[in-house]
C-alpha positions in Angstrom: 153.0 -54.7 -6.2 154.9 -57.2 -8.7 154.0 -57.1 -12.3 152.5 -60.6 -13.3 151.3 -62.2 -16.3 147.5 -60.8 -14.7 148.6 -57.1 -14.4 146.6 -55.0 -16.7 148.9 -53.3 -19.4 147.6 -50.0 -18.3 148.8 -50.3 -15.0 152.4 -51.8 -16.3 152.4 -48.2 -18.6 151.9 -46.3 -15.3 154.9 -47.9 -13.6 157.2 -47.4 -16.6 155.9 -43.6 -16.2 156.6 -43.6 -12.4 160.0 -45.0 -13.4 160.8 -42.6 -16.0 160.0 -39.5 -13.7 162.4 -41.0 -11.1 165.2 -41.1 -13.6 164.6 -37.5 -14.4 165.2 -36.8 -10.9 168.2 -38.7 -10.5 169.6 -36.8 -13.6 168.7 -33.4 -12.3 170.2 -34.3 -8.2 173.0 -36.8 -9.3 174.6 -35.4 -11.7 174.9 -31.8 -10.9 175.9 -33.2 -7.5 179.0 -35.3 -9.1 179.9 -32.2 -11.3 180.0 -30.2 -7.8 181.7 -32.4 -5.7 184.4 -33.4 -8.8 185.3 -30.0 -9.8 184.7 -28.6 -6.5 186.0 -24.7 -6.8 186.5 -25.4 -10.4 183.4 -25.1 -12.1 184.7 -25.0 -15.6 184.1 -28.5 -17.4 185.1 -29.1 -20.5 183.1 -31.7 -22.1 179.7 -31.6 -21.3 178.4 -33.2 -24.4 178.4 -36.7 -22.6 176.0 -34.9 -20.0 173.9 -33.3 -22.7 173.6 -36.9 -24.3 172.7 -39.0 -21.3 169.9 -36.3 -20.4 168.7 -36.6 -24.4 168.8 -40.4 -24.1 166.6 -40.4 -21.0 164.3 -37.6 -21.7 163.3 -38.6 -25.3 164.8 -42.2 -26.2 163.7 -43.7 -23.6 160.7 -42.3 -22.5 157.5 -44.9 -21.9 155.4 -44.8 -25.3 152.1 -46.2 -25.8 152.9 -48.2 -28.7 155.4 -50.4 -27.1 152.6 -51.2 -24.5 150.3 -52.9 -26.5 149.6 -55.9 -23.5 151.2 -57.3 -20.6 153.9 -59.3 -22.3 155.1 -56.3 -24.7 154.6 -54.0 -21.9 156.9 -56.0 -19.2 159.4 -56.0 -21.8 159.5 -52.6 -22.8 159.8 -52.0 -18.8 162.7 -53.9 -18.3 164.4 -52.7 -21.6 163.9 -49.3 -20.1 165.7 -50.2 -16.7 168.7 -51.5 -18.6 168.9 -48.8 -20.8 168.7 -46.4 -17.8 171.6 -48.0 -16.2 173.7 -48.3 -19.4 173.1 -44.4 -20.1 174.3 -43.7 -16.6 177.3 -45.8 -16.8 178.3 -44.2 -20.3 177.8 -40.7 -18.9 179.9 -41.2 -16.0 182.6 -42.8 -18.3 182.8 -39.9 -20.7 183.0 -37.5 -18.4 185.8 -38.7 -17.2 185.5 -40.5 -13.6 183.4 -43.5 -12.8 182.6 -42.4 -9.1 181.7 -45.5 -7.0 179.3 -43.3 -4.8 177.3 -42.0 -7.9 177.7 -45.3 -9.5 176.3 -47.0 -6.4 173.6 -44.7 -6.2 172.2 -45.4 -9.7 172.6 -49.0 -9.0 171.0 -49.1 -5.8 167.8 -46.9 -7.0 167.7 -49.6 -10.3 167.6 -52.7 -8.2 165.3 -51.2 -5.4 162.7 -50.6 -8.4 163.2 -54.1 -10.1 162.9 -55.5 -6.3 159.7 -54.1 -5.8 158.1 -54.2 -9.4 159.4 -56.5 -11.5 160.3 -60.6 -11.4 163.0 -61.4 -8.4 165.5 -62.9 -10.9 166.0 -59.4 -12.5 167.6 -58.3 -9.2 170.7 -60.9 -9.7 171.3 -60.2 -13.6 171.3 -56.5 -12.8 173.9 -56.9 -10.2 175.8 -59.2 -12.6 175.3 -56.2 -15.4 176.7 -53.4 -13.1 179.3 -56.1 -11.8 180.2 -56.8 -15.4 180.5 -53.2 -16.4 182.8 -52.0 -13.7 185.1 -54.7 -14.4 184.8 -54.4 -18.1 185.6 -50.6 -17.3 188.8 -51.3 -15.3 189.7 -54.5 -17.7 189.4 -51.9 -21.2 191.2 -49.2 -19.3 193.6 -51.3 -18.1 194.6 -52.3 -21.7 194.6 -48.6 -22.9 191.5 -49.6 -25.1 189.3 -46.9 -23.8 190.5 -44.0 -21.4 190.6 -45.3 -17.7 188.2 -43.7 -15.6 188.0 -46.2 -12.7 190.5 -45.0 -10.3 191.9 -46.9 -6.8 194.4 -44.2 -6.1 198.4 -44.3 -6.3 201.0 -46.9 -5.5 198.7 -50.1 -6.1 199.8 -52.9 -7.6 197.5 -55.4 -9.4 196.6 -57.5 -6.7 195.7 -54.6 -4.5 193.4 -53.3 -7.7 191.8 -56.9 -8.4 191.2 -57.3 -4.7 189.2 -53.9 -4.5 187.3 -54.7 -7.5 186.1 -58.2 -5.7 185.3 -56.0 -3.2 183.2 -53.5 -5.3 181.4 -56.3 -7.2 180.9 -58.4 -3.9 179.6 -55.1 -2.6 177.1 -55.0 -5.4 175.8 -58.4 -5.0 175.4 -57.9 -1.3 173.3 -54.8 -2.0 171.0 -57.2 -4.6 170.6 -60.1 -2.2 169.5 -57.4 0.9 167.3 -55.9 -1.1 165.6 -58.6 -2.9 165.2 -60.2 0.9 163.5 -57.0 2.0 161.6 -56.4 -1.1 160.1 -60.4 -0.7 158.9 -59.6 2.4 157.3 -56.6 1.9 155.6 -57.6 -1.4 154.9 -61.0 -0.4 151.8 -60.2 1.6 150.8 -57.3 -1.6 150.8 -60.5 -3.6 149.0 -62.2 -1.5 146.5 -59.9 -1.5 146.3 -59.2 -5.2 145.5 -62.8 -5.8 143.1 -62.7 -3.3 141.5 -59.6 -5.3 141.4 -61.4 -8.6 139.7 -64.2 -7.2 137.1 -61.9 -5.2 136.8 -60.3 -8.9 136.0 -63.5 -10.5 133.6 -64.3 -7.7 131.6 -61.3 -7.5 131.4 -61.6 -11.5 129.8 -65.2 -11.3 127.6 -63.9 -8.5 126.4 -60.9 -10.8 125.9 -63.1 -14.0 124.1 -65.7 -11.8 122.0 -63.0 -9.9 121.0 -61.7 -13.2 120.4 -64.8 -14.7 118.0 -65.5 -11.6 116.3 -62.4 -11.4 115.8 -62.4 -15.2 114.0 -65.7 -15.2 111.8 -64.7 -12.1 110.7 -61.6 -14.3 110.1 -63.9 -17.4 108.1 -66.3 -15.6 106.0 -64.3 -14.1 102.6 -65.4 -16.6 103.4 -69.2 -16.3 103.4 -69.1 -12.7 100.5 -67.3 -12.1 98.3 -68.8 -14.8 97.9 -72.5 -13.0 97.7 -70.9 -9.5 94.7 -68.6 -11.0 93.0 -71.7 -12.2 93.1 -73.2 -8.7 91.9 -70.7 -7.2 88.7 -70.1 -10.0 87.8 -73.7 -10.0 87.6 -73.6 -6.0 85.5 -70.5 -6.2 83.2 -72.2 -8.5 82.9 -75.2 -6.5 82.4 -73.1 -3.3 79.7 -71.0 -5.3 78.0 -73.7 -7.3 74.1 -73.5 -6.9 73.1 -76.8 -8.8 75.6 -78.8 -6.6 76.6 -77.4 -3.4 79.2 -79.0 -1.6 78.8 -80.5 2.0 80.4 -78.7 5.1 83.3 -80.6 4.7 83.8 -80.6 1.1 83.5 -76.5 1.9 85.9 -76.6 4.7 88.4 -78.8 2.2 87.8 -76.0 -0.6 87.7 -72.8 1.8 91.3 -74.1 3.0 92.6 -74.6 -0.9 91.1 -71.2 -1.7 92.8 -69.7 1.3 96.4 -71.6 0.4 96.2 -70.5 -3.2 95.7 -66.7 -2.3 98.3 -66.8 0.3 100.7 -68.7 -2.2 99.8 -65.9 -4.8 100.5 -63.2 -2.8 103.9 -64.7 -1.9 104.5 -65.2 -5.5 103.5 -61.7 -6.4 106.0 -60.5 -3.9 108.7 -62.2 -5.4 108.2 -61.6 -9.0 107.3 -58.0 -8.1 111.0 -57.8 -6.5 112.7 -59.6 -9.4 111.3 -57.4 -12.0 112.2 -54.3 -9.8 115.9 -55.8 -9.7 115.6 -56.9 -13.2 114.9 -53.1 -13.9 111.9 -54.8 -16.0 109.7 -52.8 -13.9 108.5 -49.4 -15.7 106.4 -46.9 -14.3 102.8 -45.7 -16.0 102.5 -42.3 -14.0 99.2 -40.1 -14.7 97.7 -37.5 -12.2 95.8 -39.3 -9.1 94.1 -37.8 -6.6 96.0 -39.3 -3.3 93.1 -39.0 -1.2 90.4 -41.1 -3.4 93.4 -43.5 -3.6 93.7 -44.1 0.3 90.0 -44.1 1.0 89.8 -47.1 -1.9 92.6 -49.0 -0.3 91.3 -48.4 3.2 88.1 -50.1 2.4 90.0 -53.3 1.6 90.7 -53.5 5.3 87.9 -52.1 7.2 86.1 -55.7 7.9 89.3 -57.1 9.1 89.8 -54.2 11.5 86.4 -54.4 13.1 87.1 -58.3 13.5 90.4 -57.7 15.4 88.3 -54.4 17.4 91.1 -51.9 16.1 89.9 -48.4 14.7 90.8 -47.8 11.4 90.7 -44.5 10.5 91.7 -41.9 7.9 92.4 -39.0 10.6 93.8 -36.1 8.7 93.7 -35.2 5.0 92.9 -32.5 2.5 89.6 -32.2 0.7 91.7 -33.1 -2.6 95.6 -33.6 -3.0 96.4 -34.7 -7.0 100.1 -35.7 -7.9 101.4 -37.5 -10.9 102.2 -41.0 -10.1 101.5 -44.8 -10.7 98.3 -45.3 -9.2 99.0 -49.1 -9.1 102.3 -49.0 -7.8 101.0 -46.4 -4.9 98.4 -48.6 -4.3 100.4 -51.4 -3.3 102.6 -49.7 -1.4 99.6 -48.5 1.0 98.1 -51.9 0.5 101.4 -53.3 2.1 102.0 -50.8 4.7 98.2 -51.3 5.7 98.5 -54.5 5.8 102.0 -54.9 8.1 99.9 -52.6 10.6 97.2 -55.0 10.9 99.3 -58.2 11.2 101.4 -56.7 14.2 98.8 -54.5 15.9 96.7 -56.4 18.4 94.9 -53.6 19.7 94.3 -49.9 19.7 94.3 -48.0 16.4 95.8 -47.6 12.8 95.5 -44.2 11.6 96.5 -42.4 8.2 97.6 -39.3 8.2 98.0 -37.2 4.2 99.3 -33.6 3.9 100.6 -31.8 0.9 104.3 -30.7 1.1 105.5 -27.3 0.3 107.2 -28.4 -2.6 103.7 -29.7 -4.1 104.3 -33.2 -3.4 102.6 -35.8 -0.6 103.4 -37.2 2.7 101.4 -40.3 3.9 102.1 -41.5 7.4 100.6 -45.0 8.3 100.8 -45.1 12.5 99.8 -48.1 14.5 100.2 -48.8 18.3 101.8 -52.4 17.8 104.6 -53.7 19.6 107.0 -51.3 18.0 110.3 -51.9 16.1 113.9 -52.1 17.9 116.4 -49.4 16.7 118.9 -51.5 14.8 115.9 -53.6 12.9 114.5 -50.1 11.6 116.7 -50.7 8.1 116.4 -54.5 8.3 112.8 -54.7 7.5 113.1 -52.6 4.3 115.5 -55.5 3.2 114.2 -58.6 1.3 113.1 -61.2 3.3 113.5 -59.3 6.8 110.8 -59.7 9.0 111.5 -58.0 12.0 108.5 -58.8 14.3 108.3 -62.5 13.9 109.9 -62.9 17.2 106.8 -61.7 18.8 104.6 -62.8 16.4 105.4 -66.2 15.1 102.0 -66.7 13.8 102.5 -64.6 11.2 103.4 -65.7 7.8 105.0 -64.0 4.6 107.9 -63.5 2.8 109.3 -60.3 4.3 109.4 -58.5 0.6 106.8 -56.4 1.2 108.2 -53.4 2.7 111.3 -53.9 0.5 109.1 -53.5 -2.8 107.3 -50.7 -1.5 110.7 -48.7 -0.8 111.8 -49.7 -4.2 108.4 -48.3 -5.5 108.3 -45.3 -3.7 112.3 -44.4 -5.0 111.2 -45.4 -8.5 108.9 -42.2 -8.0 111.8 -40.3 -6.9 110.5 -40.4 -3.2 111.0 -41.9 0.1 109.9 -44.7 2.6 111.2 -45.0 6.2 110.0 -46.1 9.5 109.8 -43.9 13.1 109.2 -46.3 16.3 109.7 -47.2 19.6 109.3 -50.5 21.4 105.9 -50.8 23.1 104.7 -47.2 21.3 103.6 -48.3 17.9 105.4 -47.2 14.6 104.8 -44.6 12.0 105.6 -45.4 8.4 106.2 -42.2 6.6 106.1 -42.2 2.6 107.1 -39.1 0.6 106.1 -38.4 -3.1 107.2 -35.8 -5.1 104.6 -33.9 -7.2 106.2 -35.4 -10.6 108.1 -38.4 -10.6 111.2 -38.3 -12.9 110.8 -41.3 -15.1 114.2 -42.8 -16.2 114.5 -43.2 -20.1 114.6 -47.0 -21.2 118.0 -47.7 -23.5 115.6 -47.8 -26.5 114.2 -43.9 -25.8 117.6 -42.8 -25.0 119.3 -44.4 -27.9 116.6 -43.1 -30.1 117.1 -39.2 -28.5 120.7 -39.5 -29.2 120.0 -40.5 -33.2 117.6 -37.7 -33.3 120.1 -35.3 -31.6 
């Protein structure tokens, strides 16, 4: 993936380091290959100091140093300079060793041009081809006029015109490689560049969504009192009017007031669910844990539903329970979980029974099962019902109202305690909602508590 203005400087540094390792491999492979093939049968090479010089430059001088990679622009410039220095050093080494072998020279050029085409702006491929051609032609011209030793040879018996034709052919070969590599790399990189653009857009969109979501949940969490206060006022005055001993309302007024009271209660439940979920997601909900007896807690929650169960002719019972089962938990939140489970069971169960089972786990925790003979839940909906605003069952009971937040909140409360909440169900055979709780919850530290602990340490 090509380097752009948005490429992180750390990624540019990693690319430079990859190039550095590639250059070391080239030195370890191509230079020994050159020596062996040029001195075949005679391994006595007189002037090895140029080889040591290029190795010193490549290993020490041209190594990517962090100081040159402060930002994207300086990192890109350092990487481009590294490619140029690398090619110049390899060309100088071949010249000083006494033979600018076309195969070795072209191999070094090919490696550099491919790297530029894949990682750097496309115009650098043609510039590198121009650099390679200029160096090659310059060595020939300077050698021809005896300014430097002649290290590029075309064979014996060739006149100036023939040598010029060979040079032109070699330069055309360099440009042909550059054009071919550039076209091939563009085809390979084009999709990657488009993918990178999409990833950047996705990151920006994700950041905006996260920020908006955080602002929304934080707003709901802060608006708890402001939303509940007027609603409680409506409920309070409705009840006062209904129960007024001095000025009893007429039957019609009672009907209207009862409707106002029912609607207000329903609205309060919906708002409470939304606010509770917002608090959990904004991480403003905390556990207030102490020792509780789950047997007593389940009994008190069941008492709230007996009348409704009798009205619907359902058998509501606490069928299996120990004499006492004590754990450490937030009683209000456990009550709300049980309330939500029983409330849902009563909503969707039209006949049969609703049974609650309580058992002690081997690790000292508790297992609560709320079993009903409702319509059941399909396999694909068993996880969906625990997501906010999902209501698997609305299709079979369209008259049932709610936000679809009860189970989502219950699952969050169970997990805050270190427990789990899931469902086992079959269509037409009812459902079992299973809640497990540890003996003692692991209460996460607040940021202030964590900071204080670190300060003391």
